[in-house]
All heavy atoms as TSV, in Angstrom:
chain	resi	resn	atom	element	x	y	z
A	1	MET	N	N	6.365	15.382	-11.508
A	1	MET	CA	C	6.841	16.046	-10.331
A	1	MET	C	C	8.313	15.855	-10.163
A	1	MET	O	O	9.029	16.785	-9.843
A	1	MET	CB	C	6.127	15.482	-9.099
A	1	MET	CG	C	6.556	16.181	-7.813
A	1	MET	SD	S	5.699	15.571	-6.369
A	1	MET	CE	C	6.665	14.182	-5.973
A	2	LEU	N	N	8.864	14.677	-10.444
A	2	LEU	CA	C	10.291	14.419	-10.286
A	2	LEU	C	C	11.110	15.210	-11.334
A	2	LEU	O	O	12.175	15.634	-11.014
A	2	LEU	CB	C	10.559	12.942	-10.337
A	2	LEU	CG	C	10.040	12.090	-9.230
A	2	LEU	CD1	C	10.267	10.626	-9.493
A	2	LEU	CD2	C	10.623	12.490	-7.903
A	3	LYS	N	N	10.518	15.385	-12.468
A	3	LYS	CA	C	11.246	16.117	-13.536
A	3	LYS	C	C	11.329	17.618	-13.171
A	3	LYS	O	O	12.248	18.288	-13.481
A	3	LYS	CB	C	10.524	15.971	-14.841
A	3	LYS	CG	C	10.705	14.644	-15.449
A	3	LYS	CD	C	10.032	14.523	-16.807
A	3	LYS	CE	C	10.165	13.175	-17.393
A	3	LYS	NZ	N	9.483	13.009	-18.709
A	4	GLU	N	N	10.306	18.111	-12.446
A	4	GLU	CA	C	10.350	19.483	-12.037
A	4	GLU	C	C	11.453	19.852	-11.096
A	4	GLU	O	O	12.033	20.930	-11.113
A	4	GLU	CB	C	8.935	19.887	-11.448
A	4	GLU	CG	C	7.831	19.942	-12.383
A	4	GLU	CD	C	6.497	20.362	-11.794
A	4	GLU	OE1	O	6.547	20.704	-10.592
A	4	GLU	OE2	O	5.484	20.230	-12.434
A	5	ILE	N	N	11.731	18.893	-10.187
A	5	ILE	CA	C	12.822	19.147	-9.194
A	5	ILE	C	C	14.101	18.563	-9.661
A	5	ILE	O	O	15.103	18.478	-8.932
A	5	ILE	CB	C	12.451	18.621	-7.837
A	5	ILE	CG1	C	12.164	17.073	-7.854
A	5	ILE	CG2	C	11.262	19.314	-7.278
A	5	ILE	CD1	C	11.979	16.498	-6.513
A	6	ASP	N	N	14.166	18.062	-10.928
A	6	ASP	CA	C	15.365	17.501	-11.580
A	6	ASP	C	C	15.926	16.311	-10.708
A	6	ASP	O	O	17.135	16.245	-10.439
A	6	ASP	CB	C	16.440	18.614	-11.749
A	6	ASP	CG	C	17.514	18.156	-12.709
A	6	ASP	OD1	O	17.187	17.416	-13.627
A	6	ASP	OD2	O	18.662	18.554	-12.575
A	7	CYS	N	N	15.046	15.463	-10.367
A	7	CYS	CA	C	15.414	14.214	-9.576
A	7	CYS	C	C	15.530	13.061	-10.565
A	7	CYS	O	O	14.605	12.750	-11.271
A	7	CYS	CB	C	14.348	13.919	-8.537
A	7	CYS	SG	S	14.805	12.493	-7.538
A	8	LYS	N	N	16.687	12.505	-10.595
A	8	LYS	CA	C	16.890	11.358	-11.469
A	8	LYS	C	C	16.908	10.046	-10.705
A	8	LYS	O	O	17.570	9.878	-9.711
A	8	LYS	CB	C	18.223	11.472	-12.256
A	8	LYS	CG	C	18.305	12.699	-13.184
A	8	LYS	CD	C	19.607	12.800	-13.842
A	8	LYS	CE	C	19.579	13.886	-14.848
A	8	LYS	NZ	N	19.349	15.211	-14.442
A	9	LEU	N	N	16.046	9.117	-11.110
A	9	LEU	CA	C	15.963	7.827	-10.465
A	9	LEU	C	C	16.573	6.732	-11.354
A	9	LEU	O	O	16.441	6.756	-12.615
A	9	LEU	CB	C	14.512	7.448	-10.240
A	9	LEU	CG	C	13.767	8.321	-9.202
A	9	LEU	CD1	C	12.296	7.868	-9.186
A	9	LEU	CD2	C	14.402	8.163	-7.802
A	10	GLU	N	N	17.236	5.837	-10.727
A	10	GLU	CA	C	17.765	4.644	-11.455
A	10	GLU	C	C	16.624	3.722	-11.801
A	10	GLU	O	O	15.614	3.709	-11.053
A	10	GLU	CB	C	18.834	4.000	-10.650
A	10	GLU	CG	C	20.007	4.855	-10.294
A	10	GLU	CD	C	20.955	4.099	-9.395
A	10	GLU	OE1	O	20.876	2.860	-9.277
A	10	GLU	OE2	O	21.792	4.737	-8.740
A	11	ARG	N	N	16.791	2.971	-12.768
A	11	ARG	CA	C	15.812	1.936	-13.148
A	11	ARG	C	C	15.562	0.995	-11.993
A	11	ARG	O	O	14.515	0.499	-11.728
A	11	ARG	CB	C	16.171	1.239	-14.396
A	11	ARG	CG	C	16.009	2.051	-15.620
A	11	ARG	CD	C	16.020	1.261	-16.842
A	11	ARG	NE	N	15.687	2.099	-17.983
A	11	ARG	CZ	C	15.365	1.728	-19.118
A	11	ARG	NH1	N	15.408	0.424	-19.394
A	11	ARG	NH2	N	15.075	2.545	-20.113
A	12	ARG	N	N	16.702	0.651	-11.315
A	12	ARG	CA	C	16.581	-0.305	-10.233
A	12	ARG	C	C	15.690	0.200	-9.110
A	12	ARG	O	O	14.908	-0.536	-8.586
A	12	ARG	CB	C	17.967	-0.539	-9.687
A	12	ARG	CG	C	18.074	-1.590	-8.599
A	12	ARG	CD	C	19.459	-1.901	-8.249
A	12	ARG	NE	N	19.526	-2.229	-6.842
A	12	ARG	CZ	C	20.472	-2.029	-6.065
A	12	ARG	NH1	N	21.616	-1.426	-6.529
A	12	ARG	NH2	N	20.447	-2.399	-4.854
A	13	SER	N	N	15.829	1.492	-8.837
A	13	SER	CA	C	14.999	2.055	-7.735
A	13	SER	C	C	13.553	2.158	-8.146
A	13	SER	O	O	12.625	2.074	-7.315
A	13	SER	CB	C	15.537	3.362	-7.313
A	13	SER	OG	O	15.514	4.322	-8.306
A	14	ILE	N	N	13.263	2.367	-9.477
A	14	ILE	CA	C	11.917	2.437	-9.928
A	14	ILE	C	C	11.268	1.050	-9.836
A	14	ILE	O	O	10.187	0.878	-9.414
A	14	ILE	CB	C	11.850	2.954	-11.383
A	14	ILE	CG1	C	12.213	4.461	-11.389
A	14	ILE	CG2	C	10.430	2.799	-11.907
A	14	ILE	CD1	C	12.400	5.016	-12.760
A	15	LEU	N	N	12.017	-0.004	-10.252
A	15	LEU	CA	C	11.558	-1.359	-10.129
A	15	LEU	C	C	11.367	-1.719	-8.661
A	15	LEU	O	O	10.302	-2.379	-8.292
A	15	LEU	CB	C	12.514	-2.265	-10.763
A	15	LEU	CG	C	12.166	-3.806	-10.754
A	15	LEU	CD1	C	10.871	-4.026	-11.488
A	15	LEU	CD2	C	13.336	-4.613	-11.303
A	16	ALA	N	N	12.232	-1.357	-7.815
A	16	ALA	CA	C	12.055	-1.603	-6.374
A	16	ALA	C	C	10.805	-0.953	-5.858
A	16	ALA	O	O	10.106	-1.545	-5.024
A	16	ALA	CB	C	13.270	-1.167	-5.583
A	17	PHE	N	N	10.545	0.255	-6.264
A	17	PHE	CA	C	9.386	0.978	-5.786
A	17	PHE	C	C	8.124	0.222	-6.280
A	17	PHE	O	O	7.164	0.127	-5.518
A	17	PHE	CB	C	9.384	2.415	-6.336
A	17	PHE	CG	C	8.119	3.182	-5.995
A	17	PHE	CD1	C	7.864	3.539	-4.759
A	17	PHE	CD2	C	7.228	3.478	-7.054
A	17	PHE	CE1	C	6.761	4.290	-4.455
A	17	PHE	CE2	C	6.052	4.183	-6.711
A	17	PHE	CZ	C	5.805	4.572	-5.441
A	18	ILE	N	N	8.110	-0.197	-7.497
A	18	ILE	CA	C	6.900	-0.856	-8.001
A	18	ILE	C	C	6.675	-2.169	-7.254
A	18	ILE	O	O	5.542	-2.512	-6.861
A	18	ILE	CB	C	7.066	-1.134	-9.535
A	18	ILE	CG1	C	6.953	0.204	-10.305
A	18	ILE	CG2	C	5.973	-2.111	-10.039
A	18	ILE	CD1	C	7.347	0.110	-11.743
A	19	ILE	N	N	7.749	-2.919	-6.988
A	19	ILE	CA	C	7.620	-4.179	-6.230
A	19	ILE	C	C	7.156	-3.865	-4.822
A	19	ILE	O	O	6.244	-4.598	-4.261
A	19	ILE	CB	C	8.974	-4.890	-6.215
A	19	ILE	CG1	C	9.267	-5.463	-7.599
A	19	ILE	CG2	C	8.941	-6.067	-5.211
A	19	ILE	CD1	C	10.645	-6.022	-7.765
A	20	TYR	N	N	7.642	-2.815	-4.210
A	20	TYR	CA	C	7.234	-2.389	-2.862
A	20	TYR	C	C	5.694	-2.076	-2.821
A	20	TYR	O	O	5.036	-2.567	-1.979
A	20	TYR	CB	C	8.012	-1.196	-2.389
A	20	TYR	CG	C	7.499	-0.595	-1.106
A	20	TYR	CD1	C	7.651	-1.157	0.113
A	20	TYR	CD2	C	6.707	0.579	-1.210
A	20	TYR	CE1	C	7.118	-0.561	1.292
A	20	TYR	CE2	C	6.198	1.187	-0.127
A	20	TYR	CZ	C	6.401	0.541	1.138
A	20	TYR	OH	O	5.851	1.216	2.253
A	21	VAL	N	N	5.286	-1.347	-3.780
A	21	VAL	CA	C	3.831	-0.975	-3.845
A	21	VAL	C	C	2.947	-2.180	-4.005
A	21	VAL	O	O	1.941	-2.330	-3.344
A	21	VAL	CB	C	3.650	0.070	-4.996
A	21	VAL	CG1	C	2.141	0.269	-5.205
A	21	VAL	CG2	C	4.229	1.401	-4.603
A	22	LEU	N	N	3.400	-3.088	-4.881
A	22	LEU	CA	C	2.529	-4.306	-5.121
A	22	LEU	C	C	2.578	-5.196	-3.894
A	22	LEU	O	O	1.547	-5.746	-3.498
A	22	LEU	CB	C	3.114	-5.025	-6.334
A	22	LEU	CG	C	2.829	-4.349	-7.676
A	22	LEU	CD1	C	3.566	-5.149	-8.807
A	22	LEU	CD2	C	1.350	-4.110	-7.947
A	23	LEU	N	N	3.705	-5.411	-3.291
A	23	LEU	CA	C	3.770	-6.260	-2.071
A	23	LEU	C	C	3.037	-5.700	-0.904
A	23	LEU	O	O	2.294	-6.326	-0.207
A	23	LEU	CB	C	5.222	-6.540	-1.676
A	23	LEU	CG	C	5.924	-7.539	-2.583
A	23	LEU	CD1	C	7.394	-7.656	-2.141
A	23	LEU	CD2	C	5.238	-8.866	-2.472
A	24	TYR	N	N	3.186	-4.343	-0.707
A	24	TYR	CA	C	2.397	-3.651	0.354
A	24	TYR	C	C	0.939	-3.827	0.194
A	24	TYR	O	O	0.228	-4.094	1.102
A	24	TYR	CB	C	2.806	-2.204	0.292
A	24	TYR	CG	C	2.267	-1.419	1.421
A	24	TYR	CD1	C	2.730	-1.456	2.728
A	24	TYR	CD2	C	1.209	-0.511	1.265
A	24	TYR	CE1	C	2.270	-0.727	3.777
A	24	TYR	CE2	C	0.646	0.274	2.297
A	24	TYR	CZ	C	1.195	0.069	3.537
A	24	TYR	OH	O	0.657	0.789	4.585
A	25	ALA	N	N	0.482	-3.554	-1.055
A	25	ALA	CA	C	-0.968	-3.739	-1.320
A	25	ALA	C	C	-1.435	-5.179	-1.083
A	25	ALA	O	O	-2.519	-5.403	-0.562
A	25	ALA	CB	C	-1.319	-3.227	-2.763
A	26	PHE	N	N	-0.585	-6.150	-1.525
A	26	PHE	CA	C	-0.904	-7.542	-1.376
A	26	PHE	C	C	-1.004	-7.949	0.058
A	26	PHE	O	O	-1.904	-8.736	0.493
A	26	PHE	CB	C	0.175	-8.385	-2.133
A	26	PHE	CG	C	-0.195	-9.842	-2.075
A	26	PHE	CD1	C	-1.124	-10.405	-2.799
A	26	PHE	CD2	C	0.663	-10.694	-1.213
A	26	PHE	CE1	C	-1.336	-11.815	-2.768
A	26	PHE	CE2	C	0.400	-12.037	-1.213
A	26	PHE	CZ	C	-0.567	-12.617	-1.966
A	27	ILE	N	N	-0.221	-7.378	0.951
A	27	ILE	CA	C	-0.208	-7.731	2.347
A	27	ILE	C	C	-1.298	-6.960	3.067
A	27	ILE	O	O	-2.008	-7.501	3.931
A	27	ILE	CB	C	1.159	-7.415	2.984
A	27	ILE	CG1	C	2.164	-8.362	2.460
A	27	ILE	CG2	C	1.145	-7.421	4.499
A	27	ILE	CD1	C	3.651	-7.982	2.760
A	28	LEU	N	N	-1.559	-5.720	2.651
A	28	LEU	CA	C	-2.474	-4.898	3.385
A	28	LEU	C	C	-3.928	-5.112	3.003
A	28	LEU	O	O	-4.864	-4.948	3.835
A	28	LEU	CB	C	-2.150	-3.399	3.128
A	28	LEU	CG	C	-2.781	-2.379	4.090
A	28	LEU	CD1	C	-2.387	-2.624	5.470
A	28	LEU	CD2	C	-2.459	-1.006	3.599
A	29	ALA	N	N	-4.230	-5.515	1.812
A	29	ALA	CA	C	-5.580	-5.689	1.337
A	29	ALA	C	C	-6.371	-6.627	2.147
A	29	ALA	O	O	-7.551	-6.295	2.481
A	29	ALA	CB	C	-5.574	-6.084	-0.152
A	30	PRO	N	N	-5.924	-7.846	2.514
A	30	PRO	CA	C	-6.818	-8.695	3.361
A	30	PRO	C	C	-7.163	-8.069	4.653
A	30	PRO	O	O	-8.325	-8.232	5.162
A	30	PRO	CB	C	-5.902	-9.939	3.535
A	30	PRO	CG	C	-4.928	-9.886	2.436
A	30	PRO	CD	C	-4.671	-8.515	2.142
A	31	TYR	N	N	-6.265	-7.359	5.265
A	31	TYR	CA	C	-6.551	-6.720	6.570
A	31	TYR	C	C	-7.560	-5.626	6.418
A	31	TYR	O	O	-8.440	-5.453	7.283
A	31	TYR	CB	C	-5.271	-6.245	7.284
A	31	TYR	CG	C	-4.395	-7.363	7.637
A	31	TYR	CD1	C	-3.245	-7.700	6.889
A	31	TYR	CD2	C	-4.723	-8.175	8.764
A	31	TYR	CE1	C	-2.457	-8.719	7.239
A	31	TYR	CE2	C	-3.905	-9.175	9.121
A	31	TYR	CZ	C	-2.788	-9.473	8.338
A	31	TYR	OH	O	-2.005	-10.599	8.769
A	32	CYS	N	N	-7.511	-4.873	5.332
A	32	CYS	CA	C	-8.489	-3.819	5.062
A	32	CYS	C	C	-9.864	-4.458	4.919
A	32	CYS	O	O	-10.855	-3.933	5.411
A	32	CYS	CB	C	-8.168	-3.010	3.853
A	32	CYS	SG	S	-6.691	-1.974	4.070
A	33	LEU	N	N	-9.893	-5.509	4.115
A	33	LEU	CA	C	-11.175	-6.213	3.900
A	33	LEU	C	C	-11.799	-6.736	5.113
A	33	LEU	O	O	-12.968	-6.563	5.397
A	33	LEU	CB	C	-10.934	-7.349	2.862
A	33	LEU	CG	C	-12.180	-8.013	2.318
A	33	LEU	CD1	C	-13.052	-7.076	1.671
A	33	LEU	CD2	C	-11.768	-9.212	1.421
A	34	ILE	N	N	-10.920	-7.298	6.012
A	34	ILE	CA	C	-11.465	-7.784	7.308
A	34	ILE	C	C	-11.978	-6.649	8.179
A	34	ILE	O	O	-13.020	-6.809	8.784
A	34	ILE	CB	C	-10.274	-8.543	8.026
A	34	ILE	CG1	C	-9.980	-9.839	7.346
A	34	ILE	CG2	C	-10.681	-8.789	9.565
A	34	ILE	CD1	C	-8.758	-10.481	7.908
A	35	GLY	N	N	-11.295	-5.474	8.098
A	35	GLY	CA	C	-11.770	-4.355	8.875
A	35	GLY	C	C	-13.157	-3.845	8.301
A	35	GLY	O	O	-13.998	-3.525	9.103
A	36	TYR	N	N	-13.277	-3.773	7.014
A	36	TYR	CA	C	-14.513	-3.290	6.502
A	36	TYR	C	C	-15.672	-4.290	6.836
A	36	TYR	O	O	-16.800	-3.852	7.194
A	36	TYR	CB	C	-14.538	-3.165	4.971
A	36	TYR	CG	C	-13.657	-1.936	4.527
A	36	TYR	CD1	C	-12.703	-2.072	3.599
A	36	TYR	CD2	C	-13.959	-0.677	5.029
A	36	TYR	CE1	C	-11.946	-0.937	3.191
A	36	TYR	CE2	C	-13.268	0.441	4.641
A	36	TYR	CZ	C	-12.243	0.268	3.729
A	36	TYR	OH	O	-11.543	1.357	3.316
A	37	ILE	N	N	-15.460	-5.549	6.727
A	37	ILE	CA	C	-16.477	-6.586	7.104
A	37	ILE	C	C	-16.834	-6.493	8.510
A	37	ILE	O	O	-18.015	-6.527	8.903
A	37	ILE	CB	C	-16.013	-7.979	6.622
A	37	ILE	CG1	C	-15.908	-8.091	5.127
A	37	ILE	CG2	C	-16.918	-9.061	7.185
A	37	ILE	CD1	C	-15.191	-9.311	4.630
A	38	SER	N	N	-15.892	-6.316	9.369
A	38	SER	CA	C	-16.150	-6.243	10.783
A	38	SER	C	C	-16.967	-5.039	11.127
A	38	SER	O	O	-17.800	-4.999	12.061
A	38	SER	CB	C	-14.822	-6.283	11.657
A	38	SER	OG	O	-14.063	-5.159	11.457
A	39	GLU	N	N	-16.734	-3.929	10.399
A	39	GLU	CA	C	-17.516	-2.695	10.627
A	39	GLU	C	C	-18.948	-2.951	10.177
A	39	GLU	O	O	-19.944	-2.563	10.831
A	39	GLU	CB	C	-16.947	-1.510	9.867
A	39	GLU	CG	C	-15.769	-0.879	10.569
A	39	GLU	CD	C	-16.216	-0.197	11.851
A	39	GLU	OE1	O	-17.269	0.471	11.902
A	39	GLU	OE2	O	-15.411	-0.246	12.806
A	40	LEU	N	N	-19.163	-3.662	9.051
A	40	LEU	CA	C	-20.491	-3.888	8.524
A	40	LEU	C	C	-21.282	-4.806	9.461
A	40	LEU	O	O	-22.580	-4.620	9.570
A	40	LEU	CB	C	-20.355	-4.539	7.160
A	40	LEU	CG	C	-19.978	-3.559	6.018
A	40	LEU	CD1	C	-19.831	-4.391	4.755
A	40	LEU	CD2	C	-20.991	-2.511	5.782
A	41	ILE	N	N	-20.656	-5.667	10.172
A	41	ILE	CA	C	-21.436	-6.631	11.000
A	41	ILE	C	C	-21.277	-6.128	12.457
A	41	ILE	O	O	-21.738	-6.856	13.389
A	41	ILE	CB	C	-20.947	-8.068	10.853
A	41	ILE	CG1	C	-19.462	-8.251	11.226
A	41	ILE	CG2	C	-21.183	-8.557	9.458
A	41	ILE	CD1	C	-19.012	-9.636	11.254
A	42	ASN	N	N	-20.834	-4.933	12.694
A	42	ASN	CA	C	-20.745	-4.344	14.088
A	42	ASN	C	C	-19.957	-5.267	15.040
A	42	ASN	O	O	-20.393	-5.550	16.124
A	42	ASN	CB	C	-22.086	-4.008	14.654
A	42	ASN	CG	C	-22.789	-2.955	13.828
A	42	ASN	OD1	O	-22.067	-1.995	13.364
A	42	ASN	ND2	N	-24.063	-3.019	13.715
A	43	PHE	N	N	-18.810	-5.712	14.614
A	43	PHE	CA	C	-17.997	-6.625	15.393
A	43	PHE	C	C	-17.299	-5.805	16.506
A	43	PHE	O	O	-17.123	-4.595	16.292
A	43	PHE	CB	C	-16.897	-7.273	14.514
A	43	PHE	CG	C	-16.233	-8.401	15.138
A	43	PHE	CD1	C	-16.836	-9.598	15.397
A	43	PHE	CD2	C	-14.902	-8.335	15.551
A	43	PHE	CE1	C	-16.233	-10.697	15.950
A	43	PHE	CE2	C	-14.215	-9.377	16.131
A	43	PHE	CZ	C	-14.872	-10.604	16.324
A	44	LYS	N	N	-17.143	-6.364	17.692
A	44	LYS	CA	C	-16.551	-5.672	18.811
A	44	LYS	C	C	-15.108	-5.192	18.496
A	44	LYS	O	O	-14.303	-5.959	17.973
A	44	LYS	CB	C	-16.464	-6.594	20.039
A	44	LYS	CG	C	-15.970	-5.914	21.252
A	44	LYS	CD	C	-15.912	-6.873	22.373
A	44	LYS	CE	C	-15.199	-6.143	23.550
A	44	LYS	NZ	N	-14.976	-7.078	24.686
A	45	LYS	N	N	-14.851	-3.901	18.695
A	45	LYS	CA	C	-13.514	-3.397	18.395
A	45	LYS	C	C	-12.528	-3.661	19.545
A	45	LYS	O	O	-12.852	-3.557	20.704
A	45	LYS	CB	C	-13.621	-1.861	18.211
A	45	LYS	CG	C	-14.489	-1.484	16.984
A	45	LYS	CD	C	-14.636	-0.025	16.887
A	45	LYS	CE	C	-15.440	0.419	15.728
A	45	LYS	NZ	N	-16.823	-0.005	15.773
A	46	GLU	N	N	-11.321	-3.961	19.083
A	46	GLU	CA	C	-10.252	-4.193	20.066
A	46	GLU	C	C	-9.051	-3.292	19.634
A	46	GLU	O	O	-8.578	-3.357	18.557
A	46	GLU	CB	C	-9.784	-5.645	20.001
A	46	GLU	CG	C	-10.820	-6.602	20.563
A	46	GLU	CD	C	-10.334	-8.075	20.518
A	46	GLU	OE1	O	-9.069	-8.229	20.471
A	46	GLU	OE2	O	-11.156	-8.941	20.510
A	47	TRP	N	N	-8.627	-2.412	20.541
A	47	TRP	CA	C	-7.494	-1.531	20.298
A	47	TRP	C	C	-6.295	-1.931	20.959
A	47	TRP	O	O	-6.177	-2.270	22.036
A	47	TRP	CB	C	-7.922	-0.116	20.612
A	47	TRP	CG	C	-9.110	0.391	19.809
A	47	TRP	CD1	C	-10.370	0.320	20.110
A	47	TRP	CD2	C	-8.967	1.063	18.575
A	47	TRP	NE1	N	-11.075	0.917	19.175
A	47	TRP	CE2	C	-10.356	1.367	18.201
A	47	TRP	CE3	C	-7.896	1.475	17.758
A	47	TRP	CZ2	C	-10.603	2.049	16.989
A	47	TRP	CZ3	C	-8.219	2.098	16.574
A	47	TRP	CH2	C	-9.525	2.424	16.178
């Protein structure tokens, strides 16, 4: 997709993107798991 629009990324920004994706997943995954488990056991929802 980036080649189609002739967008050139620096290696530094590609590395930063990969680190961001990994850190985001690492931080978000436990909360997602907690949410799924609470849905399975019909835990009271708090908004």
